[in-house]
Rosetta silent file (secondary structure, phi, psi, omega in degrees, C-alpha in Angstrom):
SEQUENCE: MKRAHVMAILMAIVFAGIAGVAWWTTRSPAPAPARPAAPDSAQAGVRSVELYFASATGDSLVREEREVVEPATLRDRIVQLVAELDRGPRGRGVAALPAGTTVLRVYLDDSGLLTLDLTGAFRQRFSGGSSAEYLAIASLVRTIGANLPEVKHVLVCVAGRPITTLAGHLPLDQPLDVAEWP
SCORE:     score description
SCORE:     0.000 S_00000001
   1 L     0.000  -36.999  177.479   45.932   34.914   23.875 S_00000001
   2 H   -62.497  -38.808 -179.077   45.667   38.527   24.516 S_00000001
   3 H   -65.762  -39.383  179.698   43.120   38.782   21.769 S_00000001
   4 H   -67.112  -38.452  179.558   40.894   36.037   23.229 S_00000001
   5 H   -66.488  -42.012  177.197   41.066   37.706   26.602 S_00000001
   6 H   -65.572  -39.244  178.920   39.989   41.104   25.193 S_00000001
   7 H   -65.145  -39.276 -179.823   37.138   39.394   23.270 S_00000001
   8 H   -64.520  -41.070  178.801   35.903   37.707   26.459 S_00000001
   9 H   -64.763  -43.271  179.001   35.876   41.039   28.298 S_00000001
  10 H   -62.618  -42.801  179.119   34.015   42.722   25.429 S_00000001
  11 H   -63.354  -38.618  179.697   31.479   39.887   25.334 S_00000001
  12 H   -65.630  -41.648  178.320   30.935   40.163   29.103 S_00000001
  13 H   -62.939  -44.799 -179.011   30.365   43.941   28.760 S_00000001
  14 H   -63.881  -45.049  178.841   27.869   43.452   25.900 S_00000001
  15 H   -63.272  -39.919  178.117   25.958   40.765   27.821 S_00000001
  16 H   -64.652  -40.220  177.323   25.898   42.928   30.953 S_00000001
  17 H   -63.459  -43.172  178.612   24.582   45.836   28.885 S_00000001
  18 H   -63.571  -42.433 -179.745   21.877   43.675   27.319 S_00000001
  19 H   -64.206  -38.241  178.748   20.892   42.283   30.698 S_00000001
  20 H   -65.724  -42.639  178.367   20.766   45.812   32.155 S_00000001
  21 H   -64.880  -41.931  178.773   18.536   47.105   29.350 S_00000001
  22 H   -61.565  -44.471  178.388   16.281   44.077   29.647 S_00000001
  23 H   -62.405  -45.099 -176.945   15.977   44.593   33.398 S_00000001
  24 H   -61.975  -41.247 -176.821   15.324   48.335   33.009 S_00000001
  25 H   -80.516  -22.010 -178.561   12.548   47.895   30.426 S_00000001
  26 H   -99.434   -9.302 -179.638   10.767   45.016   32.156 S_00000001
  27 L   -70.168  151.691  178.346   10.771   46.279   35.735 S_00000001
  28 L   -77.880  143.045 -179.232    7.452   47.564   36.976 S_00000001
  29 L   -63.357  154.385  178.135    7.190   51.332   37.384 S_00000001
  30 L   -65.629  140.215  179.496    7.398   52.804   40.847 S_00000001
  31 L   -63.111  142.544  177.716    3.956   53.252   42.354 S_00000001
  32 L   -62.811  143.591  178.927    2.602   56.798   42.135 S_00000001
  33 L   -60.906  142.893 -178.022    2.780   58.688   45.411 S_00000001
  34 L   -68.117  135.182  175.681   -0.451   58.375   47.348 S_00000001
  35 L   -82.407  142.170  177.527   -2.678   61.410   47.066 S_00000001
  36 L   -63.112  139.484  178.106   -4.031   62.787   50.305 S_00000001
  37 L   -69.402  145.370  176.955   -7.574   61.751   50.897 S_00000001
  38 L   -66.075  145.471 -179.338  -10.242   64.395   50.671 S_00000001
  39 L   -61.566  140.605  179.860  -11.479   65.423   54.082 S_00000001
  40 L   -89.460  108.562 -176.498  -14.435   63.405   55.260 S_00000001
  41 L   -65.089  -20.544  179.255  -17.162   65.884   56.103 S_00000001
  42 L   -69.922  -26.538 -179.845  -18.905   63.211   58.162 S_00000001
  43 L   -98.700   -9.166  179.394  -15.944   63.234   60.544 S_00000001
  44 L   -70.413  150.925  178.013  -15.347   67.001   60.502 S_00000001
  45 L   -75.160  149.327  177.049  -16.407   69.000   63.483 S_00000001
  46 E  -117.823  141.427  178.471  -19.473   71.197   63.262 S_00000001
  47 E  -135.386  161.009  178.402  -19.864   74.431   65.119 S_00000001
  48 E   -96.027  135.287  175.821  -22.494   77.044   65.562 S_00000001
  49 E  -122.087  154.452  174.354  -21.770   80.568   64.322 S_00000001
  50 E  -103.472  125.192  178.622  -23.568   83.854   64.877 S_00000001
  51 E  -116.976  146.417  179.084  -24.246   85.911   61.755 S_00000001
  52 E  -119.497  123.183  178.982  -25.610   89.438   61.665 S_00000001
  53 E  -119.806  164.679  175.794  -27.794   90.617   58.793 S_00000001
  54 E   -73.182  144.495  175.161  -29.735   93.816   58.187 S_00000001
  55 L   -69.874  161.134 -179.663  -33.314   93.791   59.387 S_00000001
  56 L   -62.065  -27.438  179.063  -36.015   93.892   56.733 S_00000001
  57 L   -82.126  -16.465  179.012  -36.778   97.477   57.740 S_00000001
  58 L    78.932   17.573 -176.665  -33.102   98.471   57.377 S_00000001
  59 L  -112.138   -1.715 -179.826  -32.854  100.105   60.762 S_00000001
  60 L  -162.562 -177.386  177.314  -30.955   97.445   62.755 S_00000001
  61 E  -107.837  149.786  173.020  -29.227   94.063   62.602 S_00000001
  62 E  -117.894  142.598 -177.130  -30.813   90.671   63.223 S_00000001
  63 E   -93.550  136.576  175.167  -28.898   87.740   64.600 S_00000001
  64 E  -132.007  130.811  174.599  -29.021   84.305   62.937 S_00000001
  65 E   -94.172  142.751 -178.227  -27.377   81.155   64.248 S_00000001
  66 E  -144.221  141.036  176.046  -26.096   78.677   61.697 S_00000001
  67 E   -90.379  130.137  179.379  -24.313   75.301   61.904 S_00000001
  68 E  -135.155  160.907  174.866  -21.154   75.117   59.736 S_00000001
  69 E   -71.458  136.201 -178.610  -18.250   72.694   59.282 S_00000001
  70 L   -69.636  115.064  177.033  -15.345   73.686   61.527 S_00000001
  71 L   -73.503  160.808 -175.355  -12.535   75.173   59.406 S_00000001
  72 L   -82.168  -32.234 -172.179   -8.919   74.332   60.228 S_00000001
  73 L  -121.934  164.624  175.275   -7.365   77.796   60.265 S_00000001
  74 H   -60.095  -46.220  178.712   -8.246   81.316   61.370 S_00000001
  75 H   -56.892  -45.752  178.809   -8.179   82.516   57.778 S_00000001
  76 H   -61.818  -35.933  178.460  -10.570   79.722   56.773 S_00000001
  77 H   -65.960  -42.793  178.297  -12.913   80.658   59.603 S_00000001
  78 H   -66.956  -42.644  176.376  -13.017   84.299   58.448 S_00000001
  79 H   -57.444  -44.444  179.623  -13.463   83.292   54.824 S_00000001
  80 H   -62.896  -43.660  179.977  -16.313   81.082   55.885 S_00000001
  81 H   -62.279  -44.605 -179.318  -18.018   83.802   57.971 S_00000001
  82 H   -66.485  -39.724  177.026  -17.825   86.331   55.113 S_00000001
  83 H   -60.027  -42.330  178.289  -19.124   83.671   52.665 S_00000001
  84 H   -64.179  -40.551  176.810  -22.063   82.986   54.965 S_00000001
  85 H   -64.360  -37.529 -179.518  -22.842   86.715   55.158 S_00000001
  86 H   -68.109  -32.505  177.522  -22.634   86.912   51.372 S_00000001
  87 H   -67.104  -26.766  179.246  -25.112   84.010   51.036 S_00000001
  88 L    92.883  172.555 -177.454  -27.602   85.968   53.028 S_00000001
  89 L   -75.732  153.219  175.082  -29.992   84.991   55.794 S_00000001
  90 L   -93.496  -21.483 -178.971  -32.012   81.789   55.873 S_00000001
  91 L  -112.029 -130.323 -178.416  -34.640   83.418   58.062 S_00000001
  92 L   -78.524  163.193 -179.858  -35.613   87.005   58.531 S_00000001
  93 L    98.021  177.027  179.495  -33.471   89.891   57.428 S_00000001
  94 E  -136.475  154.780  177.989  -31.486   90.761   54.348 S_00000001
  95 L   -62.940  135.751 -179.629  -27.818   90.539   53.352 S_00000001
  96 L  -101.158  -24.622  179.177  -26.008   93.727   54.314 S_00000001
  97 L   -78.313  146.722  174.366  -22.708   93.064   52.461 S_00000001
  98 L   -61.021  139.573 -178.367  -22.506   93.896   48.784 S_00000001
  99 L   -55.403  138.819  177.456  -23.019   90.738   46.668 S_00000001
 100 L    86.258    4.821  178.185  -19.840   88.918   45.777 S_00000001
 101 L   -66.425  120.540  176.335  -17.833   90.206   48.738 S_00000001
 102 L  -134.982  168.571 -178.205  -15.068   87.658   49.544 S_00000001
 103 E   -92.686  132.176  172.374  -11.859   87.610   51.499 S_00000001
 104 E   -91.882  -56.334 -177.289   -8.500   88.051   49.810 S_00000001
 105 E  -140.952  157.182  179.753   -6.158   88.124   52.791 S_00000001
 106 E  -140.800  136.683  174.202   -6.310   88.060   56.579 S_00000001
 107 E  -142.264  125.536  177.806   -3.736   89.021   59.146 S_00000001
 108 E  -117.117  120.712  179.735   -4.193   88.927   62.919 S_00000001
 109 L   -91.205  177.162 -176.484   -1.440   90.445   65.014 S_00000001
 110 L   -64.535  -21.785 -178.409   -0.617   89.776   68.694 S_00000001
 111 L   -87.605   -2.201 -178.255   -2.667   92.743   69.900 S_00000001
 112 L    92.729   11.947  177.295   -5.870   91.413   68.310 S_00000001
 113 E   -84.093  117.714  177.267   -5.850   93.662   65.241 S_00000001
 114 E   -99.046  117.984  169.571   -7.382   91.863   62.294 S_00000001
 115 E   -92.472  117.627 -173.719   -6.461   93.319   58.929 S_00000001
 116 E  -114.889  111.208 -179.733   -9.213   92.122   56.628 S_00000001
 117 E  -100.220  114.552 -177.717   -8.583   92.488   52.900 S_00000001
 118 E  -104.026  160.312  176.723  -11.797   92.120   50.897 S_00000001
 119 L   -66.806  162.352  179.535  -12.359   91.870   47.142 S_00000001
 120 L   -60.893  -21.286  179.812  -13.218   94.940   45.091 S_00000001
 121 H   -59.087  -30.949  179.276  -16.859   93.820   45.019 S_00000001
 122 H   -57.420  -38.813 -178.905  -17.212   95.139   48.585 S_00000001
 123 H   -91.698  -44.532 -173.104  -16.691   98.672   47.347 S_00000001
 124 H   -68.205  -35.230 -177.999  -17.760   98.454   43.718 S_00000001
 125 L   -95.148    1.860  177.398  -21.133   96.778   44.348 S_00000001
 126 L   -70.654  134.517  171.963  -22.086   98.837   47.357 S_00000001
 127 L  -142.999  141.258 -178.137  -25.140  100.959   46.869 S_00000001
 128 L   136.184  176.554 -177.666  -27.034  102.908   49.452 S_00000001
 129 L  -100.389 -151.132 -174.644  -26.688  105.743   51.866 S_00000001
 130 H   -66.730  -36.577  178.789  -25.397  106.108   55.380 S_00000001
 131 H   -65.741  -43.855  179.878  -27.737  103.472   56.885 S_00000001
 132 H   -65.363  -38.075  177.144  -26.732  100.859   54.328 S_00000001
 133 H   -63.305  -47.240  179.249  -23.077  101.701   54.909 S_00000001
 134 H   -58.948  -46.988 -176.877  -23.458  101.366   58.666 S_00000001
 135 H   -64.800  -36.341  178.844  -25.304   98.054   58.344 S_00000001
 136 H   -63.868  -47.623  178.031  -22.693   96.604   55.968 S_00000001
 137 H   -67.236  -43.998  179.694  -19.811   97.444   58.329 S_00000001
 138 H   -61.764  -42.417  178.379  -21.789   96.485   61.441 S_00000001
 139 H   -58.390  -45.368 -177.831  -22.744   93.115   59.894 S_00000001
 140 H   -67.416  -52.445 -176.134  -19.112   92.375   59.140 S_00000001
 141 H   -66.613  -45.338 -179.571  -17.614   93.592   62.461 S_00000001
 142 H   -65.732  -38.268  178.296  -20.292   92.084   64.707 S_00000001
 143 H   -65.255  -44.798  178.885  -20.153   88.723   62.959 S_00000001
 144 H   -64.914  -46.411  179.967  -16.375   88.564   63.255 S_00000001
 145 H   -61.151  -39.986 -177.934  -16.437   89.787   66.892 S_00000001
 146 H   -69.218  -26.562 -173.239  -19.123   87.275   67.905 S_00000001
 147 H  -107.369  -14.589 -176.454  -17.253   84.306   66.486 S_00000001
 148 L  -132.951   84.370 -175.555  -13.607   85.212   67.023 S_00000001
 149 L   -62.146  -19.982  179.628  -12.977   86.487   70.557 S_00000001
 150 L   -72.882  -16.868  179.233   -9.268   86.902   69.783 S_00000001
 151 L   -85.165  119.562 -179.975  -10.167   89.752   67.353 S_00000001
 152 L  -106.160  -31.064  179.771  -10.278   93.090   69.198 S_00000001
 153 E  -138.245  149.869  177.859  -10.050   95.515   66.232 S_00000001
 154 E  -127.287  125.959  172.879  -10.794   95.229   62.512 S_00000001
 155 E  -110.620  117.567 -175.823   -9.084   97.218   59.795 S_00000001
 156 E   -90.845  127.954  173.978  -10.919   96.896   56.496 S_00000001
 157 E  -123.187  158.471  176.182   -8.953   96.979   53.259 S_00000001
 158 E  -129.694  125.808  178.067  -10.116   96.458   49.680 S_00000001
 159 L    53.277   40.505  176.307   -7.974   94.822   47.005 S_00000001
 160 L    84.516    2.063 -178.973   -4.839   95.187   49.109 S_00000001
 161 E  -127.859  142.898  175.337   -5.283   98.861   49.988 S_00000001
 162 E   -63.105  150.302  176.157   -6.684  100.612   53.041 S_00000001
 163 L  -120.469  148.484  179.091   -9.896  102.531   52.393 S_00000001
 164 L   -84.459  -28.096  179.889  -10.975  105.739   54.098 S_00000001
 165 E  -164.981  163.261  175.876  -14.693  104.990   53.842 S_00000001
 166 L   -89.201  -42.608 -178.073  -17.080  102.725   51.995 S_00000001
 167 L  -140.298   13.487  175.122  -19.560  105.344   50.834 S_00000001
 168 L    99.164   -2.486 -175.749  -18.475  108.573   52.489 S_00000001
 169 L  -110.677  -23.936 -174.417  -20.352  108.344   55.759 S_00000001
 170 L  -125.485  121.208 -178.862  -18.357  106.086   58.026 S_00000001
 171 E   -70.160  129.461  178.126  -14.585  106.507   58.552 S_00000001
 172 L  -122.106   13.161 -179.331  -12.650  103.276   57.904 S_00000001
 173 L   -78.619   -7.041  174.972   -9.123  104.702   57.891 S_00000001
 174 L  -125.446  155.764  178.791   -8.557  103.507   61.449 S_00000001
 175 L   -60.355  143.485  178.664   -9.206  100.072   62.978 S_00000001
 176 E   -92.217  131.191 -179.740  -12.733   99.549   64.250 S_00000001
 177 E   -78.918  117.409 -177.243  -13.040   98.511   67.907 S_00000001
 178 H   -59.059  -35.723 -177.371  -15.131   95.329   68.004 S_00000001
 179 H   -67.028  -18.693  177.949  -16.422   96.200   71.502 S_00000001
 180 H   -88.184    5.335  179.611  -18.063   99.354   70.088 S_00000001
 181 L  -121.676   55.174 -175.436  -20.225   97.278   67.711 S_00000001
 182 L   -69.573    0.000    0.000  -22.322   95.246   70.176 S_00000001
């Protein structure tokens, strides 16, 4: 009798194991987690930005208004502004930033100091004298100041390091006061 009882228990275990394996292999897989939908640009907000480019004569800046999709974060807004400057004007004027200048990092502290870390292209692709240097910095600072009232000062860095100057004519080792670049 003991032997029949042990056999019944073993048979029950085997059948339970077979049923478990059958259930495991025939069940439908869990649905994949839903991927977030891409933002719908038709529903995104649009805003007007002021961009400053060098005049065709190279002696001043010219203002251009442009409609852009509203970015979500401060960093994205600054990245967008620098990208628009890099694209160049749609109307009169010429791009003042060296081609390929993009933003690496951005930090805005409570006092309004924006530390702006640009790619090496800002320094490596710069060519020109004191006027070109002034226009490149002025284009950057005036564009940021016109569109981001919370920014009071801009400290320009390149590839993670502060720079003393772009081309030897304009000191960049201290933050630039946005109010002094009207």
